[in-house]
PLY file of the C-alpha trace (Angstrom):
ply
format ascii 1.0
element vertex 221
property float x
property float y
property float z
element edge 220
property int vertex1
property int vertex2
end_header
23.26 32.34 -1.94
23.28 30.88 1.59
21.63 27.47 1.40
20.18 24.69 3.49
19.87 21.05 2.42
16.32 19.67 2.47
14.76 16.32 1.67
11.37 15.29 0.33
9.39 12.57 -1.36
5.81 12.51 -2.68
2.50 11.60 -1.05
2.41 8.34 -3.01
5.95 7.58 -1.69
9.43 7.04 -3.16
11.99 7.85 -4.18
13.33 10.44 -1.76
15.22 13.48 -3.02
17.80 15.84 -1.50
18.46 19.37 -2.78
19.69 22.81 -1.69
17.38 25.78 -1.09
17.86 29.27 0.37
17.80 29.38 4.16
14.67 31.55 4.18
12.61 28.65 2.77
10.51 26.47 5.06
12.28 23.06 5.18
9.04 21.05 4.94
7.12 21.13 1.61
3.46 21.17 0.73
2.61 17.80 -0.90
-0.17 17.19 -3.43
-1.34 14.02 -5.16
-4.54 13.14 -7.09
-6.63 10.11 -6.12
-9.74 8.80 -7.79
-12.38 8.61 -5.08
-14.72 6.57 -7.28
-13.84 3.38 -9.15
-13.12 4.91 -12.56
-13.75 8.65 -12.24
-13.77 11.57 -9.83
-10.14 12.56 -9.23
-9.70 14.73 -6.14
-6.52 16.40 -4.96
-5.14 15.32 -1.58
-2.93 18.03 -0.11
-0.59 17.93 2.88
0.16 21.42 4.24
2.80 21.92 6.97
1.66 23.65 10.14
3.95 26.60 9.33
1.89 27.58 6.28
-1.54 26.11 7.04
-4.20 28.79 7.14
-6.91 26.53 8.51
-10.54 26.81 7.38
-11.52 30.12 8.92
-14.27 30.94 6.41
-15.68 27.42 5.93
-17.62 26.32 9.03
-16.93 23.05 10.84
-20.13 21.01 10.67
-19.01 17.76 12.31
-16.07 15.50 13.11
-15.55 11.87 12.13
-12.79 9.28 12.48
-10.90 7.50 9.72
-10.00 3.81 9.49
-6.98 4.31 11.77
-8.90 6.23 14.43
-7.65 9.70 13.47
-9.95 12.66 14.01
-11.19 14.17 10.73
-12.91 17.56 10.55
-15.75 18.02 8.04
-16.23 21.58 6.80
-18.93 22.96 4.48
-17.68 25.43 1.89
-19.23 28.78 2.69
-20.01 29.88 -0.87
-22.29 27.45 -2.73
-23.48 26.58 -5.28
-22.35 23.92 -5.88
-22.07 22.14 -2.56
-18.50 21.33 -1.54
-17.35 19.65 1.68
-13.77 19.63 2.94
-12.16 16.81 4.93
-9.31 17.95 7.17
-6.95 15.57 9.01
-4.72 17.22 11.70
-1.42 15.26 11.63
1.88 15.43 13.50
3.65 17.94 11.25
0.76 19.47 9.34
-2.72 18.93 7.92
-4.11 16.75 5.11
-6.99 18.11 3.04
-9.32 16.79 0.36
-12.83 17.67 -0.77
-16.09 16.14 -1.94
-18.30 17.72 -4.55
-22.03 17.90 -5.04
-22.03 14.79 -7.23
-20.29 12.82 -4.45
-22.55 13.88 -1.62
-21.51 14.19 2.01
-22.43 10.53 2.59
-19.44 9.55 0.45
-17.10 10.88 3.18
-17.37 7.56 5.02
-16.19 5.69 1.92
-13.13 7.93 1.68
-12.34 7.65 5.40
-12.48 3.85 5.48
-10.45 3.48 2.25
-7.39 5.58 3.09
-4.50 4.93 5.46
-2.02 7.68 6.29
1.52 6.78 7.31
3.77 9.21 9.20
7.27 7.76 9.25
10.79 8.75 10.20
12.14 11.53 12.42
10.48 14.19 10.25
7.13 12.31 10.15
7.04 11.96 6.36
3.47 11.54 5.16
2.43 8.78 2.75
-1.05 7.88 1.48
-2.09 4.23 1.09
-5.43 4.11 -0.79
-7.64 1.04 -1.09
-10.57 0.56 -3.53
-12.53 2.49 -4.55
-9.73 5.01 -3.94
-6.78 4.64 -6.27
-3.96 6.72 -7.71
-4.97 9.12 -10.49
-1.44 10.26 -11.39
-1.15 10.63 -15.15
0.99 12.41 -17.73
-1.43 15.28 -18.22
-1.73 18.70 -16.54
-3.71 18.58 -13.32
-3.03 14.88 -12.71
0.60 15.11 -11.60
1.84 15.15 -8.01
4.01 17.80 -6.45
6.22 18.77 -3.53
6.41 22.58 -3.13
8.82 24.53 -0.94
7.87 28.09 0.02
9.72 31.14 1.24
9.08 32.17 4.84
9.29 35.86 3.90
5.83 36.04 2.33
6.99 36.89 -1.19
6.19 34.97 -4.41
9.23 32.71 -4.15
8.85 28.93 -4.38
10.32 25.75 -5.84
8.25 22.71 -6.82
9.25 19.15 -7.67
6.61 17.72 -10.01
6.05 14.12 -11.13
5.73 13.17 -13.93
7.67 15.99 -15.55
6.53 17.73 -18.71
9.92 19.25 -19.61
12.64 17.08 -21.17
15.84 16.33 -19.27
18.32 19.17 -19.77
15.70 21.60 -21.12
14.69 24.84 -19.36
11.55 26.86 -20.16
11.01 30.43 -18.95
7.54 32.01 -18.91
8.52 35.68 -18.86
4.97 36.79 -19.65
3.72 35.62 -16.25
3.81 37.83 -13.18
5.79 36.62 -11.29
7.79 34.68 -13.93
8.01 30.87 -13.85
11.07 28.80 -14.77
10.79 25.03 -15.43
13.56 22.47 -15.96
13.60 18.76 -16.71
15.79 16.25 -14.88
16.99 12.70 -15.42
15.01 11.57 -12.35
11.67 11.69 -14.17
10.64 14.82 -12.32
10.48 18.51 -13.21
11.61 21.49 -11.13
9.56 24.70 -11.33
10.58 28.00 -9.76
8.42 31.06 -9.13
10.51 34.16 -8.43
10.24 37.93 -8.41
12.48 38.18 -11.48
14.08 35.81 -13.98
17.67 36.34 -12.75
16.73 35.50 -9.16
14.73 32.49 -10.32
17.58 31.23 -12.47
19.99 31.28 -9.51
17.54 29.29 -7.39
16.83 26.79 -10.17
20.54 26.27 -11.01
21.41 25.65 -7.33
18.57 23.13 -6.97
19.47 21.30 -10.17
23.15 21.07 -9.23
22.36 19.62 -5.81
19.40 17.35 -6.70
20.01 13.69 -5.87
18.11 10.60 -4.82
18.74 9.67 -1.20
0 1
1 2
2 3
3 4
4 5
5 6
6 7
7 8
8 9
9 10
10 11
11 12
12 13
13 14
14 15
15 16
16 17
17 18
18 19
19 20
20 21
21 22
22 23
23 24
24 25
25 26
26 27
27 28
28 29
29 30
30 31
31 32
32 33
33 34
34 35
35 36
36 37
37 38
38 39
39 40
40 41
41 42
42 43
43 44
44 45
45 46
46 47
47 48
48 49
49 50
50 51
51 52
52 53
53 54
54 55
55 56
56 57
57 58
58 59
59 60
60 61
61 62
62 63
63 64
64 65
65 66
66 67
67 68
68 69
69 70
70 71
71 72
72 73
73 74
74 75
75 76
76 77
77 78
78 79
79 80
80 81
81 82
82 83
83 84
84 85
85 86
86 87
87 88
88 89
89 90
90 91
91 92
92 93
93 94
94 95
95 96
96 97
97 98
98 99
99 100
100 101
101 102
102 103
103 104
104 105
105 106
106 107
107 108
108 109
109 110
110 111
111 112
112 113
113 114
114 115
115 116
116 117
117 118
118 119
119 120
120 121
121 122
122 123
123 124
124 125
125 126
126 127
127 128
128 129
129 130
130 131
131 132
132 133
133 134
134 135
135 136
136 137
137 138
138 139
139 140
140 141
141 142
142 143
143 144
144 145
145 146
146 147
147 148
148 149
149 150
150 151
151 152
152 153
153 154
154 155
155 156
156 157
157 158
158 159
159 160
160 161
161 162
162 163
163 164
164 165
165 166
166 167
167 168
168 169
169 170
170 171
171 172
172 173
173 174
174 175
175 176
176 177
177 178
178 179
179 180
180 181
181 182
182 183
183 184
184 185
185 186
186 187
187 188
188 189
189 190
190 191
191 192
192 193
193 194
194 195
195 196
196 197
197 198
198 199
199 200
200 201
201 202
202 203
203 204
204 205
205 206
206 207
207 208
208 209
209 210
210 211
211 212
212 213
213 214
214 215
215 216
216 217
217 218
218 219
219 220
């Protein structure tokens, strides 16, 4: 396997990891992290998508633009297929786009609360993206499915072929789980860094090679 060395961290920052991936993978990952947009409830996913794989919001019309607390332009889109009502907030950034959404129970008026309570940092030569929430926004990361954060690398060849770093991990260090009943199959492995690696591949043998190479090269920077 011909490899490239990539680096990533998470949207809520640190630590930074280095690992090897096939050369046909995009070097910049999709990043996802949950934030509560209300004081004690209402977790919403915040997702950074690199320009190389961002599909935009072709089907969901742009209804207005606003600015966030740092003066960045933010697009507001209305989801095309209600009910219920859903609005999408879309920040064009240096290396990609940040997305989140508001639901019917939030109301579009809550967009201003989100925009004035979130700072976005883009640091370093690769413009790493970090989110700095202030109340009522706060981290919603928890040790339960759907409330973890992830960094996902994708193949540039358009096939189901990806590797995801997930925090917190749900697989013990040194353990590997293989879901052969899924199509495509999914392989998951625990690490001693408190994160989990998950591979989606066209077959188990191919996925195992990718997972083993990533585990052998994984290190904190």
